[in-house]
C-alpha positions in Angstrom: -1.3 -11.0 -1.3 -4.4 -10.9 -3.5 -5.4 -13.8 -5.6 -7.4 -13.9 -8.9 -10.2 -16.3 -9.5 -7.7 -18.4 -11.3 -4.0 -18.7 -10.6 -1.9 -16.4 -12.6 -0.4 -19.1 -14.7 -3.6 -21.0 -15.1 -5.4 -17.7 -16.1 -2.6 -16.7 -18.5 -2.6 -20.2 -20.3 -6.5 -20.0 -20.4 -6.4 -17.0 -22.4 -3.8 -18.4 -24.7 -5.8 -21.6 -25.2 -8.9 -19.5 -26.1 -7.5 -19.5 -29.7 -7.9 -23.0 -30.2 -11.6 -22.3 -29.6 -12.1 -19.1 -31.7 -12.6 -16.8 -28.8 -9.5 -14.3 -28.6 -6.3 -15.3 -29.9 -6.4 -17.4 -33.0 -2.7 -17.0 -33.6 -3.2 -15.1 -36.7 -0.3 -12.9 -37.9 -0.3 -9.2 -37.1 -0.9 -8.2 -40.9 0.2 -4.9 -41.8 -1.6 -2.7 -44.5 1.4 -1.4 -46.2 3.8 0.0 -43.5 1.0 0.8 -41.2 -0.5 -1.5 -38.6 -3.8 -2.7 -39.2 -6.3 -0.4 -37.4 -8.7 -3.1 -36.2 -6.2 -5.7 -35.3 -4.2 -3.1 -33.3 -7.3 -2.5 -31.1 -7.0 -6.0 -30.2 -3.3 -5.9 -29.9 -3.6 -3.1 -27.3 -5.3 -5.2 -24.8 -2.4 -7.7 -24.4 -0.4 -5.1 -22.1 -3.5 -4.0 -20.3 -4.4 -7.8 -19.4 -0.6 -8.2 -18.4 -0.9 -5.3 -16.0 -4.1 -6.7 -14.5 -2.3 -9.9 -13.9 0.9 -8.4 -12.2 0.5 -9.1 -8.4 2.8 -6.3 -7.2 0.2 -3.8 -8.9 -1.9 -2.1 -6.6 -5.5 -3.6 -6.0 -7.3 -0.6 -7.4 -5.1 -0.3 -10.4 -5.5 -4.1 -11.2 -9.2 -3.6 -11.1 -9.1 -0.5 -13.3 -7.0 -2.7 -15.9 -9.4 -5.6 -15.9 -12.2 -3.1 -16.4 -10.5 -1.4 -19.3 -9.9 -5.0 -21.0 -13.5 -6.0 -20.4 -14.9 -2.8 -22.3 -12.4 -2.9 -25.1 -12.8 -6.7 -25.8 -16.6 -6.2 -25.9 -16.2 -3.5 -28.3 -13.7 -5.7 -30.3 -16.0 -8.5 -30.7 -19.2 -6.4 -31.3 -17.6 -4.0 -34.0 -14.3 -4.9 -35.2 -14.8 -8.5 -35.9 -17.7 -7.6 -38.3 -15.2 -5.3 -40.2 -13.0 -8.5 -41.0 -16.1 -10.3 -42.2 -17.4 -7.3 -44.3 -13.9 -6.6 -45.6 -13.5 -5.8 -49.2 -10.2 -7.7 -49.5 -9.9 -11.5 -49.6 -7.0 -10.9 -47.0 -9.5 -9.5 -44.4 -11.9 -12.1 -45.0 -9.1 -14.7 -44.4 -8.6 -13.0 -41.1 -12.1 -13.5 -40.1 -12.0 -17.2 -41.0 -8.8 -17.5 -39.0 -10.8 -16.1 -36.0 -13.2 -19.2 -36.6 -16.2 -17.0 -36.1 -17.8 -17.7 -39.4 -21.4 -17.6 -38.0 -22.8 -14.5 -36.2 -24.2 -16.5 -33.3 -20.6 -17.5 -32.4 -19.4 -14.0 -31.8 -21.8 -13.5 -28.7 -20.9 -16.3 -26.6 -17.2 -15.6 -27.2 -17.6 -12.0 -26.1 -19.7 -13.3 -23.1 -16.8 -15.6 -21.9 -14.4 -13.0 -22.0 -16.7 -10.6 -20.1 -17.4 -13.4 -17.8 -13.8 -14.2 -17.0 -13.0 -10.3 -16.7 -16.0 -9.9 -14.1 -15.0 -13.0 -12.3 -11.4 -11.3 -11.9 -12.7 -8.1 -10.8 -14.9 -9.8 -8.3 -11.9 -11.9 -7.0 -10.0 -8.7 -6.6 -12.5 -7.0 -4.6 -13.8 -9.9 -2.5 -10.3 -10.9 -1.7 -9.5 -11.5 2.0 -8.2 -8.5 4.1 -5.3 -9.1 6.2 -5.1 -7.1 9.4 -2.0 -7.4 11.5 -1.9 -6.5 15.4 1.2 -6.2 17.5 2.1 -4.6 20.9 0.8 -5.0 24.4 1.3 -8.3 26.1 -1.4 -7.4 28.5 -4.1 -7.3 25.8 -2.7 -10.1 24.0 -4.8 -12.8 25.7 -8.0 -10.8 24.9 -6.7 -10.0 21.2 -6.3 -13.8 20.6 -9.9 -14.5 21.8 -11.2 -11.6 19.7 -9.4 -12.7 16.6 -10.7 -16.1 16.7 -14.1 -15.3 17.4 -14.2 -12.5 14.8 -13.1 -15.1 12.0 -16.3 -16.7 12.3 -18.2 -13.4 11.9 -16.4 -12.3 9.0 -14.1 -15.0 7.4 -12.9 -12.6 4.8 -10.8 -10.8 7.5 -7.7 -12.6 8.5 -6.3 -11.5 11.8 -2.8 -11.9 13.1 -1.7 -11.0 16.7 1.6 -10.7 18.4 2.9 -9.8 21.7 5.7 -7.6 21.4 5.3 -4.9 24.0 3.2 -1.5 24.1 6.2 0.7 22.8 6.8 -1.6 19.9 2.8 -1.4 19.1 3.1 2.3 19.2 6.3 2.5 17.0 4.8 -0.3 14.6 1.6 1.6 14.1 3.4 4.9 13.5 5.8 3.3 11.1 2.8 1.8 9.2 4.3 -1.8 9.8 0.9 -3.0 11.3 -2.8 -2.1 10.7 -3.3 -2.0 14.5 -0.7 -1.4 17.3 -1.9 -2.1 20.9 -0.7 -0.3 24.1 -1.6 -0.1 27.8 -0.1 3.4 27.3 -1.2 6.3 25.2 1.1 8.4 22.8 3.0 11.1 24.6 2.3 14.8 23.6 5.5 14.8 21.5 4.5 11.3 19.6 0.9 12.7 19.2 2.1 16.0 17.7 4.7 14.4 15.2 2.2 11.8 14.1 -1.5 13.5 14.2 -2.9 10.9 11.8 -2.4 7.9 14.4 -5.5 7.6 16.7 -5.4 6.4 20.3 -8.7 4.2 20.6 -9.6 2.7 24.0 -11.0 -0.8 23.6 -11.6 -1.8 27.3 -10.2 -0.9 30.7 -7.6 -3.3 32.3 -5.7 -3.3 35.6 -2.4 -4.3 36.7 -1.5 -6.5 40.0 1.5 -6.0 42.3 2.4 -9.7 43.2 5.0 -11.2 45.5 6.5 -14.6 45.9 6.3 -15.2 49.8 7.0 -18.8 50.6 6.8 -18.3 54.3 3.7 -16.2 54.3 0.9 -18.6 52.9 -2.6 -17.2 53.1 -1.5 -13.6 54.2 -2.4 -10.6 52.4 0.5 -8.1 51.8 -0.3 -4.4 51.8 2.0 -1.9 49.8 1.9 1.7 48.9 3.3 3.7 46.1 6.1 5.4 48.1 7.0 2.0 49.6 7.3 0.3 46.3 9.2 3.4 44.9 11.8 2.7 47.8 11.9 -0.9 47.0 12.7 -0.4 43.3 15.3 2.3 44.2 17.0 0.0 46.6 16.1 2.0 49.7 14.1 -0.7 51.2 16.1 -4.1 50.9 14.3 -6.6 53.3 10.7 -7.8 53.6 10.7 -7.1 57.3 11.8 -3.4 56.9 9.9 -0.8 59.0 8.0 1.0 56.2 6.6 -2.3 55.1 6.1 -3.5 58.5 4.0 -0.4 59.4 1.6 -1.0 56.5 1.2 -4.7 57.6 0.6 -4.5 61.4 0.0 -8.0 62.8 1.6 -9.8 60.1 5.1 -11.3 60.8 7.1 -10.6 57.7 10.3 -12.6 56.9 13.7 -11.1 57.1 14.6 -12.0 53.5 16.1 -9.7 50.9 13.6 -8.5 48.5 14.2 -9.3 44.6 12.5 -6.5 42.6 11.6 -7.5 39.0 10.9 -4.9 36.2 10.3 -5.2 32.6 13.3 -4.6 30.1 11.4 -3.9 27.1 9.2 -0.9 26.2 6.2 -1.8 28.3 2.8 -0.3 28.7 2.9 -1.9 32.1 5.9 -0.3 33.1 4.2 3.1 31.9 1.1 2.4 34.3 3.3 1.0 37.1 5.9 4.0 37.1 2.8 6.4 36.9 1.5 5.1 40.3 5.0 5.5 41.8 5.1 9.0 40.5 1.6 10.2 41.3 1.8 8.8 45.0 5.0 10.5 45.7 4.4 12.6 48.8 4.5 16.3 48.3 5.8 19.0 50.5 4.0 22.3 49.9 2.9 21.0 46.5 6.4 19.9 45.4 7.8 16.5 45.2 10.9 16.4 47.4 14.5 16.1 45.9 15.6 12.4 45.4 11.9 11.3 45.1 10.7 9.0 42.3 9.0 11.7 40.6 12.2 13.8 40.6 14.6 11.0 39.6 13.0 8.4 37.6 9.3 9.6 36.7 7.4 7.3 34.2 7.4 5.9 30.9 7.0 2.8 28.7 11.0 2.7 29.3 12.7 4.2 32.3 16.2 4.2 33.8 15.8 1.8 36.5 18.0 2.5 39.8 20.6 -0.1 40.1 19.5 -2.6 42.7 21.7 -5.6 43.7 20.0 -9.0 42.7 17.2 -7.3 40.7 15.7 -9.2 37.6 14.3 -8.3 34.4 11.6 -9.8 32.2 10.5 -9.0 28.6 6.6 -9.8 28.8 3.8 -10.3 31.2 4.4 -14.1 30.6 8.1 -14.0 31.3 7.4 -11.7 34.4 5.0 -14.2 35.9 7.6 -17.0 35.2 10.5 -15.1 36.9 8.4 -14.3 39.9 7.4 -17.9 40.3 10.7 -19.3 40.3 12.3 -16.5 42.3 11.4 -16.7 46.2 11.2 -13.2 47.8 10.6 -11.3 44.6 8.1 -8.7 43.7 6.8 -7.5 40.5 4.0 -6.0 38.4 1.8 -8.0 36.1 -1.2 -7.3 33.8 -4.5 -8.4 35.1 -5.1 -10.8 32.1 -2.2 -12.9 33.8 -4.0 -13.3 37.1 -4.8 -16.9 36.6 -1.1 -17.6 35.9 0.0 -15.8 39.0 -2.6 -17.6 41.2 -1.4 -21.1 39.8 2.2 -20.3 40.7 1.2 -19.5 44.2 2.0 -15.9 43.9 0.4 -13.4 46.2 -1.5 -10.3 44.8 -1.0 -7.3 47.3 -3.7 -4.9 48.3 -2.5 -1.3 47.5 -3.0 1.8 49.1 -5.2 4.3 46.8 -5.4 8.1 46.9 -7.7 8.1 49.7 -5.5 6.1 51.9 -7.4 2.8 51.8 -6.0 -0.6 50.8 -7.9 -2.3 48.0 -7.5 -5.4 45.9 -8.1 -5.4 42.0 -11.7 -6.5 41.7 -14.5 -5.7 39.1 -16.0 -3.4 41.7 -12.8 -1.4 42.6 -11.7 -1.0 39.1 -15.2 0.2 37.9 -15.0 2.6 40.9 -11.8 4.1 39.6 -12.9 4.3 36.2 -16.1 6.0 37.1 -14.0 8.5 38.9 -11.7 9.5 36.0 -13.4 8.6 32.6 -15.5 11.6 32.6 -12.4 13.7 32.1 -11.3 11.8 28.8 -10.8 14.3 26.1 -11.8 13.8 22.4 -8.4 12.1 21.5 -9.0 9.8 24.5 -5.4 10.1 25.8 -5.7 10.0 29.6 -4.3 8.2 32.5 -6.6 6.4 34.9 -3.7 5.7 37.4 -4.1 6.5 41.2 -7.9 7.7 40.8 -9.6 9.3 43.8 -12.4 7.6 45.5 -12.7 5.5 48.7 -13.1 2.1 46.8 -10.8 3.0 43.7 -8.2 0.5 42.8 -5.1 2.8 41.9 -3.6 0.8 39.0 -6.0 0.9 36.1 -5.7 2.0 32.5 -7.3 2.0 29.1 -6.1 -0.5 26.6 -5.4 1.3 23.4 -5.6 0.4 19.6 -3.2 2.7 17.9 -4.6 3.0 14.2 -3.8 5.5 11.4 -6.7 7.4 10.0 -5.2 7.1 6.5 -5.5 3.3 5.1 -4.1 2.6 1.5 -7.3 1.1 0.4 -10.9 1.5 1.6 -11.5 -2.1 2.0 -8.7 -2.3 4.5 -10.2 0.8 6.4 -13.5 -1.0 6.4 -12.0 -4.2 7.7 -10.4 -2.4 10.6 -13.2 -0.3 11.5 -15.7 -3.1 11.5 -13.6 -5.2 13.7 -12.7 -2.2 16.3 -16.4 -1.6 16.6 -17.2 -5.2 17.2 -14.5 -5.2 20.0 -16.1 -2.4 21.9 -19.7 -3.6 21.3 -21.5 -5.2 24.4 -22.8 -7.7 22.0 -19.4 -8.3 20.6 -16.0 -8.3 22.0 -16.9 -6.3 25.2 -19.4 -9.1 26.1 -18.5 -10.8 29.6 -17.7 -13.8 28.1 -14.6 -12.3 26.6 -13.8 -9.6 29.4 -14.2 -11.6 32.5 -11.6 -14.2 31.8 -9.0 -11.4 31.3 -10.4 -9.3 34.2 -11.0 -6.4 31.9 -14.3 -4.3 32.2 -16.3 -2.9 29.2 -15.9 0.9 28.2 -18.4 3.0 29.9 -21.2 4.3 27.4 -19.8 7.7 27.0 -16.2 6.5 26.4 -17.4 4.1 23.9 -19.2 6.8 22.1 -16.1 8.5 21.7 -14.1 5.5 20.5 -16.8 5.3 17.9 -16.2 8.7 16.7 -12.5 8.0 16.5 -13.1 4.9 14.3 -15.3 6.7 12.1 -12.2 8.7 11.0 -10.4 5.6 9.7 -10.7 6.0 5.9 
């Protein structure tokens, strides 16, 4: 909501009370010259509905400013020219009107007009300097980072009021498309179908994140579990049911695994984490002569922010990264996927982060070095619209579950001030001296965009108008 320099009721009463001081409304009758309105008084009367429109809060910002400017110019002319007509009027009636205006000395007219002009300019300034509200919603993975960014940016530009919400990546994308928020955040980029249907929505990477696969293994303290995409696909398909099953044991030679039923946990909401995780299960599917075999994850479930999960007895669901962490912590023998920004929660709960097999066949943990290695392998392929998967990147030291963290923003904003507020904030987020400083990214285990990708994001941000 935009506020005037004075509250509406107070501003209105101030204008009315000016009549008691001989400024605008001396409560003189709207005299008629015969059957016609008085030409000069009608000029003053014309401004009443103009100022009323300027005070209407539902009226658009630009229109209110226009009405205020019109009122300013008209009242200036009224006091400079029209009032003089009353003083020089040939009839006693007009001279009486001048006396009713209580501007009997020439020097009184100037401060009266200046006061009106001053009030108008103050109101115009209030309209244009009003705080800009910028709403964000979406990814629960980027939520901790956005909270930190919003708090820090409030000190840099107090006129921008940020609100952030964790509703899931799919909700972030849909909210941006529907124009319900200024920024929708997502771990997933828009699909080709969504991008074609909504060409004005930009997919702007802000940072690079990763995803963990974590397990609750009470009888395996200190051990390092190894898992692969195909084994995880079989766990979530219900084909592998116990922790000591042969395919898991083959990956973890030398570790005695418990004969316990695995409890797979997956997200129930439209989730970018699900998008990244199911891409890993899809891309790592072994192929025969370049074709995924029938019944494989790629040919049955595939990937997306929402998928048709196979029915596995005893499996659980969660609606956010926070809830995923809590479900895993409270469920022995469970396994699930968790955004890297919640690694501290996983560690505190005693959950074990698994080493994952990458495309080169090596098992790696999610560290700054392995995430950077994976990003270096795939980011050069990033197209101008920046919609690109970074999952299952080649490279001996590449961690297979990484992704861009996206801001979904419409190129077309209703006001230039809103566009500027969004653009400046996003530029700050990706700046190494701003939101991409280590003090912001290290706590959530993100890495900053490579210089070439930051340049691409800056080009996209420049399109916001």
